Backbone bond lengths (Angstrom), bond angles and torsions (degrees), N, CA, C in turn:
res aa  C-N    CA-C-N  psi(-1)  N-CA   C-N-CA  omega(-1)  CA-C   N-CA-C  phi
1 M - - - 1.549 - - 1.503 112.51 -
2 R 1.286 121.03 -33.16 1.491 119.05 179.25 1.428 113.07 -71.99
3 R 1.414 118.81 -28.78 1.502 119.72 176.88 1.509 107.25 -75.36
4 A 1.346 122.61 -32.04 1.429 117.89 -178.26 1.531 111.10 -71.27
5 L 1.297 119.92 -27.59 1.439 126.75 -172.74 1.591 109.05 -75.70
6 L 1.242 117.41 -37.09 1.515 119.97 -177.17 1.587 111.29 -58.50
7 P 1.306 117.15 -53.50 1.461 115.83 -179.27 1.524 111.97 -62.10
8 T 1.294 113.36 -29.17 1.476 113.40 -177.73 1.494 109.95 -75.68
9 V 1.343 115.62 -34.00 1.522 119.44 178.52 1.562 106.23 -67.78
10 L 1.364 115.95 -43.47 1.459 116.31 178.28 1.454 116.74 -58.49
11 I 1.411 112.87 -42.07 1.476 117.42 179.21 1.501 109.63 -64.79
12 A 1.349 118.59 -41.68 1.378 118.14 178.12 1.471 113.04 -63.24
13 A 1.304 118.19 -39.80 1.547 120.49 175.24 1.452 112.26 -58.46
14 A 1.294 113.74 -46.40 1.514 120.38 -177.78 1.474 107.11 -60.59
15 G 1.296 118.55 -40.16 1.545 120.23 -179.44 1.453 107.66 -62.39
16 V 1.273 114.53 -46.94 1.456 116.07 179.32 1.519 114.72 -57.76
17 L 1.330 113.67 -47.38 1.473 116.25 177.32 1.567 115.01 -62.02
18 A 1.405 111.37 -33.23 1.478 114.24 176.08 1.500 111.75 -63.73
19 A 1.286 112.11 -44.98 1.394 117.73 -179.95 1.478 114.55 -60.52
20 C 1.368 115.58 -40.33 1.436 118.45 176.74 1.597 114.28 -66.48
21 G 1.315 114.14 -37.96 1.356 118.18 -178.60 1.529 116.56 -74.21
22 S 1.318 117.16 -20.32 1.401 121.16 175.25 1.428 119.14 -87.17
23 S 1.338 114.24 -11.37 1.498 113.36 178.13 1.596 108.07 -95.48
24 S 1.329 114.61 139.50 1.509 118.15 179.94 1.509 109.13 -114.67
25 P 1.255 120.14 148.64 1.431 123.95 -176.85 1.616 109.33 -69.24
26 T 1.304 119.26 150.28 1.503 124.51 176.45 1.508 105.60 -88.38
27 D 1.366 115.47 125.03 1.432 121.89 176.15 1.632 112.14 -80.86
28 T 1.292 121.07 126.42 1.512 121.58 176.54 1.482 109.36 -95.06
29 V 1.266 121.40 125.03 1.481 129.93 -179.14 1.485 108.76 -101.63
30 T 1.313 121.50 116.76 1.432 121.78 173.12 1.530 111.80 -99.66
31 E 1.312 113.55 118.90 1.529 120.17 176.92 1.481 110.70 -70.83
32 P 1.281 117.83 134.34 1.502 121.75 178.67 1.533 108.75 -66.86
33 T 1.278 113.27 138.76 1.463 119.74 178.23 1.543 106.28 -87.62
34 L 1.466 112.62 122.14 1.452 119.47 178.41 1.540 110.72 -82.91
35 P 1.342 115.46 143.48 1.543 114.41 179.30 1.561 110.68 -70.52
36 A 1.213 113.45 150.33 1.468 117.38 -175.06 1.548 107.81 -70.55
37 A 1.301 116.38 136.66 1.467 122.85 -177.95 1.521 110.14 -59.30
38 T 1.332 116.46 131.49 1.406 121.72 175.79 1.537 114.35 -95.03
39 A 1.323 120.31 125.93 1.561 119.38 -178.03 1.479 108.83 -75.15
40 T 1.333 115.04 131.91 1.478 120.70 -176.46 1.578 101.48 -92.51
41 P 1.353 117.30 120.63 1.458 121.62 176.58 1.537 113.95 -61.53
42 V 1.259 121.41 135.19 1.421 128.79 178.96 1.549 109.19 -98.36
43 S 1.341 118.40 112.25 1.429 124.98 177.88 1.498 110.91 -72.31
44 T 1.292 114.19 125.65 1.493 121.53 176.42 1.566 107.02 -89.70
45 P 1.437 116.15 120.30 1.402 115.66 -179.16 1.505 113.43 -64.37
46 T 1.322 117.72 144.02 1.437 125.40 -179.70 1.508 110.43 -83.53
47 P 1.296 118.13 117.10 1.501 116.90 -178.49 1.495 113.59 -53.89
48 V 1.223 117.28 136.10 1.527 124.79 176.26 1.492 110.87 -83.35
49 S 1.316 118.14 118.29 1.420 120.61 -179.15 1.520 110.77 -73.23
50 T 1.304 115.47 135.27 1.521 118.49 179.63 1.458 107.22 -88.81
51 P 1.460 115.51 124.40 1.481 117.40 -179.88 1.521 112.17 -62.23
52 T 1.292 116.46 143.72 1.421 120.88 176.61 1.567 107.85 -75.28
53 P 1.357 112.95 122.76 1.489 115.67 -176.33 1.540 111.89 -64.50
54 T 1.262 119.08 143.87 1.398 125.95 179.17 1.534 110.07 -78.34
55 P 1.315 116.59 121.38 1.463 119.16 -176.95 1.479 112.36 -56.70
56 T 1.312 118.78 133.51 1.446 122.73 174.42 1.510 115.07 -80.17
57 A 1.365 114.06 129.66 1.451 112.55 178.12 1.483 114.20 -67.37
58 T 1.438 117.03 135.68 1.384 120.72 -177.43 1.587 106.74 -71.67
59 P 1.378 114.36 126.37 1.481 114.88 179.32 1.505 110.90 -68.56
60 P 1.297 118.41 154.42 1.444 121.27 177.21 1.475 110.20 -64.52
61 T 1.382 111.47 151.11 1.523 114.44 179.34 1.544 111.62 -85.18
62 P 1.277 118.88 130.93 1.382 121.51 -179.39 1.557 107.80 -64.41
63 C 1.315 117.49 146.05 1.517 120.13 173.93 1.472 106.60 -70.28
64 M 1.274 115.76 151.40 1.444 122.64 178.79 1.540 111.71 -115.62
65 P 1.357 116.87 151.63 1.412 118.69 -177.36 1.534 113.02 -54.11
66 G 1.344 114.51 144.08 1.520 118.96 -178.97 1.461 114.33 93.36
67 Q 1.424 118.89 -2.18 1.428 118.77 -173.57 1.597 113.08 -98.56
68 F 1.305 117.03 6.05 1.498 116.22 -163.73 1.597 111.09 -126.13
69 E 1.331 111.94 155.43 1.430 123.53 162.29 1.518 108.18 -118.38
70 I 1.349 119.72 138.42 1.487 122.69 -177.32 1.518 105.57 -139.26
71 A 1.339 114.50 139.02 1.448 123.19 -179.00 1.488 109.34 -149.28
72 I 1.277 116.96 158.55 1.477 121.95 170.05 1.596 108.87 -81.95
73 L 1.296 117.29 118.53 1.489 118.60 -172.26 1.542 105.79 -79.53
74 N 1.409 120.32 -45.89 1.402 124.29 178.89 1.473 111.87 -162.76
75 T 1.293 117.61 160.91 1.423 124.39 174.96 1.566 109.76 -125.01
76 Q 1.410 116.89 132.26 1.432 118.59 -178.77 1.524 107.89 -135.69
77 G 1.331 116.14 157.02 1.413 116.75 -177.80 1.610 110.66 -130.55
78 A 1.223 118.30 150.70 1.537 124.92 179.47 1.498 110.53 -159.58
79 A 1.349 115.38 123.64 1.477 122.46 172.72 1.533 110.46 53.81
80 G 1.272 117.24 43.20 1.471 119.00 168.85 1.622 108.79 89.61
81 T 1.341 120.41 -1.23 1.368 121.46 -177.48 1.497 109.09 -117.80
82 L 1.345 119.70 136.86 1.443 123.21 177.06 1.587 108.29 -105.74
83 Y 1.331 112.40 148.71 1.441 116.76 -178.48 1.616 105.49 -133.38
84 A 1.272 114.30 119.94 1.504 119.29 174.64 1.622 111.17 -109.43
85 T 1.333 111.66 125.16 1.446 114.34 178.96 1.510 108.14 -97.42
86 F 1.392 110.41 128.28 1.553 120.61 177.50 1.492 106.91 -101.25
87 E 1.310 114.26 137.67 1.516 122.88 178.16 1.521 111.07 -116.29
88 I 1.376 113.85 135.64 1.459 118.91 -175.18 1.563 105.13 -119.32
89 R 1.365 116.47 137.65 1.392 120.40 174.43 1.508 110.12 -129.25
90 N 1.360 118.61 137.39 1.392 124.38 174.87 1.573 110.93 -77.63
91 A 1.324 116.63 112.74 1.387 120.73 -178.25 1.490 115.81 -97.07
92 S 1.293 115.18 9.71 1.532 114.92 -177.11 1.602 105.07 -97.18
93 T 1.361 113.79 -159.62 1.429 122.24 -175.09 1.573 111.01 -115.46
94 I 1.349 117.53 4.19 1.467 118.18 -178.83 1.569 108.92 -127.72
95 D 1.401 112.88 154.19 1.446 114.66 178.31 1.515 110.26 -69.85
96 C 1.328 114.63 155.94 1.452 120.27 176.08 1.519 109.64 -160.58
97 T 1.310 120.47 178.59 1.450 122.59 -177.69 1.553 109.86 -145.87
98 E 1.298 114.38 152.61 1.441 123.46 179.55 1.526 101.36 -126.52
99 N 1.374 114.49 151.90 1.466 116.65 -175.43 1.621 107.55 -156.80
100 G 1.330 114.68 116.54 1.462 116.65 174.78 1.496 115.03 117.42
101 Y 1.263 120.24 -155.13 1.471 126.50 -171.47 1.539 112.51 -105.76
102 A 1.345 116.38 125.58 1.415 120.12 175.16 1.525 108.40 -70.80
103 K 1.402 111.43 154.10 1.431 114.83 178.09 1.562 105.33 -106.25
104 L 1.346 117.06 142.76 1.474 118.63 -178.52 1.535 112.34 -128.52
105 Q 1.322 117.49 148.72 1.386 123.62 172.52 1.461 111.48 -133.34
106 L 1.327 120.00 131.71 1.491 122.38 178.73 1.530 107.70 -77.32
107 L 1.314 114.84 138.58 1.494 121.87 174.47 1.501 110.54 -128.14
108 G 1.346 110.78 142.37 1.427 119.58 177.45 1.490 119.60 -74.52
109 S 1.234 126.00 -175.69 1.489 122.51 -173.91 1.489 108.28 -73.98
110 G 1.314 124.01 -17.86 1.449 121.48 174.49 1.618 112.77 -96.34
111 G 1.313 112.65 2.22 1.444 115.62 -177.54 1.508 112.91 97.27
112 G 1.263 116.02 -6.56 1.500 116.76 176.37 1.507 118.96 -65.08
113 L 1.311 113.49 148.98 1.475 115.58 -179.08 1.549 113.75 -69.75
114 L 1.266 116.84 134.18 1.478 121.09 176.81 1.540 104.55 -103.50
115 N 1.320 113.68 163.44 1.533 120.29 178.53 1.531 105.42 -63.75
116 T 1.342 115.09 125.15 1.468 123.03 -176.36 1.474 111.79 -138.68
117 S 1.360 120.50 126.75 1.425 120.89 167.42 1.491 106.24 -134.83
118 W 1.462 117.98 148.42 1.374 115.45 -174.35 1.551 104.87 -145.01
119 T 1.322 111.62 163.52 1.518 116.73 171.84 1.582 105.39 -142.77
120 N 1.263 109.02 150.14 1.546 117.11 179.08 1.531 108.28 -77.22
121 D 1.281 117.80 130.92 1.431 122.92 -176.34 1.533 113.45 -120.31
122 N 1.297 114.44 111.62 1.499 118.93 179.12 1.444 112.70 -107.67
123 S 1.386 117.40 27.79 1.471 118.40 -179.42 1.457 112.37 -77.84
124 M 1.363 121.49 -16.42 1.441 122.74 178.95 1.528 113.71 -115.13
125 A 1.332 113.90 -11.45 1.501 118.90 179.47 1.519 110.78 -163.84
126 S 1.353 117.00 157.78 1.418 124.30 176.24 1.565 111.14 -108.90
127 P 1.294 116.70 145.85 1.456 117.57 -176.27 1.508 111.56 -67.95
128 G 1.309 118.35 155.36 1.476 123.95 175.01 1.508 107.84 -178.73
129 P 1.384 114.69 163.81 1.534 116.27 -176.78 1.570 110.50 -69.98
130 V 1.339 113.01 134.12 1.442 121.97 178.58 1.467 108.62 -112.70
131 G 1.347 119.68 120.30 1.442 121.06 178.81 1.549 111.70 -78.68
132 L 1.318 118.69 135.96 1.448 121.70 -178.10 1.555 105.39 -125.34
133 P 1.300 116.44 97.23 1.477 119.64 -176.37 1.619 107.43 -82.20
134 P 1.297 112.82 156.05 1.518 112.40 173.12 1.470 117.29 -78.22
135 G 1.338 116.86 173.08 1.530 115.95 173.02 1.452 116.79 77.11
136 T 1.387 117.99 15.11 1.535 121.01 -178.23 1.478 111.18 -81.48
137 D 1.335 112.33 174.41 1.538 121.07 176.93 1.472 109.47 -64.03
138 P 1.321 114.78 157.39 1.501 118.00 177.25 1.584 113.37 -62.57
139 L 1.306 113.75 159.03 1.459 117.12 176.61 1.547 107.94 -54.71
140 G 1.323 114.52 144.23 1.502 122.79 174.39 1.532 111.44 80.95
141 A 1.268 120.40 -3.46 1.511 122.89 175.40 1.563 111.08 -63.92
142 A 1.270 117.21 133.64 1.355 123.54 178.74 1.543 114.86 -63.27
143 G 1.399 118.98 124.81 1.417 119.79 -179.02 1.510 114.88 68.91
144 A 1.317 117.98 22.43 1.495 124.63 174.94 1.487 109.75 -58.81
145 T 1.310 120.66 135.27 1.435 124.59 170.97 1.601 113.10 -114.83
146 G 1.223 113.35 159.00 1.505 118.24 -179.83 1.512 112.13 84.17
147 H 1.336 118.62 10.95 1.486 122.26 179.13 1.564 107.15 -99.49
148 G 1.275 113.97 164.45 1.469 124.87 170.36 1.438 111.03 -108.87
149 Y 1.455 117.38 147.91 1.368 122.48 -179.02 1.540 111.09 -141.04
150 F 1.315 114.82 138.67 1.557 116.46 171.17 1.523 106.69 -142.44
151 V 1.406 111.61 153.40 1.452 119.71 -178.92 1.496 110.44 -105.72
152 V 1.322 116.63 138.63 1.487 123.03 170.07 1.553 108.75 -112.71
153 S 1.298 122.65 130.63 1.427 122.43 -178.90 1.536 108.02 -127.85
154 W 1.382 113.76 155.04 1.451 116.55 175.66 1.600 105.96 -165.65
155 S 1.299 113.61 166.54 1.407 122.37 -178.25 1.500 108.39 -91.89
156 D 1.405 114.87 142.52 1.385 118.76 174.08 1.576 112.84 -117.82
157 V 1.382 112.25 13.33 1.494 117.21 -179.29 1.534 105.79 -91.97
158 C 1.287 113.55 94.80 1.496 120.31 174.29 1.443 112.53 -168.71
159 T 1.264 125.37 177.18 1.486 126.51 179.91 1.550 107.87 -79.57
160 P 1.271 118.41 154.01 1.511 119.60 177.30 1.505 112.23 -52.61
161 A 1.355 115.29 -35.87 1.465 117.58 -178.20 1.507 114.24 -63.85
162 Q 1.355 113.87 -21.67 1.439 120.88 -175.53 1.633 112.51 -90.88
163 T 1.311 110.91 -5.47 1.544 111.71 -169.71 1.498 110.66 -100.10
164 E 1.238 113.75 157.87 1.490 120.75 168.45 1.594 106.19 -115.73
165 T 1.330 115.93 134.05 1.517 120.49 -174.63 1.517 105.59 -115.81
166 P 1.371 118.02 95.14 1.465 117.19 -174.06 1.545 111.93 -76.24
167 R 1.313 114.18 150.72 1.500 121.39 170.97 1.526 108.38 -96.14
168 F 1.292 113.62 -30.66 1.505 118.09 -177.85 1.562 105.75 -141.36
169 W 1.303 110.72 152.66 1.498 120.88 168.47 1.532 110.72 -110.76
170 Q 1.288 114.75 113.71 1.506 119.81 177.65 1.569 105.57 -78.97
171 V 1.275 119.49 115.60 1.505 127.07 -179.81 1.456 110.51 -106.23
172 T 1.361 118.33 124.67 1.492 121.73 169.52 1.621 106.23 -116.75
173 L 1.222 112.71 121.54 1.496 118.26 178.30 1.520 112.33 -73.25
174 P 1.323 118.23 151.23 1.431 122.82 -165.71 1.549 113.02 -77.81
175 T 1.277 117.75 -33.12 1.517 125.46 -168.87 1.575 106.49 -92.29
176 S 1.366 113.59 -58.00 1.439 119.34 -172.26 1.559 110.46 -83.60
177 R 1.274 118.94 -21.62 1.421 122.83 -169.36 1.475 113.15 69.10
178 F 1.327 118.66 15.24 1.396 119.91 178.23 1.560 111.02 -62.78
179 E 1.302 117.45 138.69 1.429 122.82 -174.54 1.603 108.99 -129.77
180 T 1.343 110.94 137.63 1.475 118.87 179.56 1.488 110.49 -154.50
181 D 1.261 121.39 157.73 1.417 130.47 171.51 1.509 112.74 -93.70
182 V 1.387 118.47 120.60 1.421 118.97 177.48 1.516 109.27 -109.66
183 T 1.367 113.27 131.76 1.502 116.74 -178.34 1.513 111.41 -70.43
184 D 1.362 113.88 132.96 1.511 119.07 172.27 1.480 110.66 -65.95
185 I 1.361 119.88 144.98 1.464 121.11 -173.90 1.606 111.67 -112.38
186 D 1.334 116.38 -8.31 1.488 116.74 -173.79 1.569 111.80 -135.68
187 S 1.306 117.61 18.79 1.481 122.83 -179.80 1.579 107.51 47.12
188 S 1.347 116.28 56.60 1.402 125.34 -175.66 1.521 110.93 -56.73
189 M 1.233 118.67 140.27 1.454 127.05 171.00 1.503 111.44 -104.02
190 V 1.297 120.24 104.33 1.490 123.11 -171.37 1.565 104.77 -102.39
191 C 1.310 118.41 117.01 1.556 119.74 175.81 1.495 112.95 -62.58
192 S 1.327 118.56 114.04 1.461 126.19 176.21 1.614 110.67 64.06
193 G 1.227 114.53 13.70 1.534 117.56 -179.94 1.477 111.07 67.88
194 A 1.354 121.36 21.53 1.425 127.91 -177.45 1.501 109.23 -87.49
195 I 1.311 121.55 120.30 1.503 124.00 179.26 1.490 107.99 -135.43
196 K 1.387 108.40 157.87 1.559 116.09 179.03 1.612 102.39 -120.80
197 V 1.329 115.80 139.40 1.427 118.48 -174.97 1.584 108.33 -122.35
198 G 1.274 114.87 121.09 1.508 120.74 169.73 1.442 115.50 -77.08
199 P 1.403 116.34 158.23 1.453 120.95 -176.79 1.597 110.55 -73.09
200 I 1.244 118.04 160.25 1.454 123.04 178.85 1.451 111.20 -72.39
201 K 1.348 118.47 129.40 1.433 126.36 179.71 1.579 110.02 -117.56
202 S 1.367 112.40 168.50 1.444 116.28 -179.70 1.564 111.28 -93.66
203 A 1.371 115.46 3.67 1.488 117.22 178.57 1.577 105.45 -152.16
204 P 1.287 117.65 155.85 1.471 120.46 -176.09 1.584 109.41 -60.09
205 Y 1.260 115.79 149.18 1.443 122.30 175.79 1.487 111.31 -65.24
206 T 1.267 120.59 144.25 1.529 122.58 177.32 1.471 111.41 -121.41
C-alpha cells in the first residue's frame, strides 16, 4: 500500500506544479490622467477714439486791386518835420484786409517821377493785419470806423534847390498791390524826396 501511494502523490504534486506553471499573472495598465484643458482668455482690443480736429481759423481775405479809395486826411508840421495822414476806404462789397507798409512815389504836375527815397518807419506803430469792411462812411467823415490809416513824414528844412514838390503821391498798397495817384493838398516841399512811411493802422495815428 505504501508503494502505491508514492507515485500517486508524485503525480498529484506534478499536476499541481503544472497547473501553477501554466497560469500567468494579469498585468494592470493605468492610463495617465491628462490635466483639464485651461481656456485662454481672448483680450478684446479697446477702440481708440479719434480726436476731434480743431477747426482752423479762416484767414482774412486780402484786398484786391480796384477796391479802394485813398486820400490825404491832413498834413501837420512840428520841429521841421511834416506828417501827412493817408486814409484808405474799402469801396467794394466784400470784407478784406491790408497789412504792412504802403509804397509811395512822388509825381510832378505832369505825372512825371520825382526823386523819391523812403524807409519803413515803425517808431509810432507796428505792422499787423487791418480789416477793411465794406459799406463804411466816406473818406474824411468824423469818427469813421473800418478805415485804414498810415502816416508819411519828411523834413522840410533844406534849400529850395534840394526839395521836391509833388503834385501827386502815387500809392501802392502792400497786400493787394492796388495803385492809385493821390492829389497833394499842401504843395509839400520834401527835402531830397526822402520820406518815411508808417504801417497801416485801423485808427489815425495820435
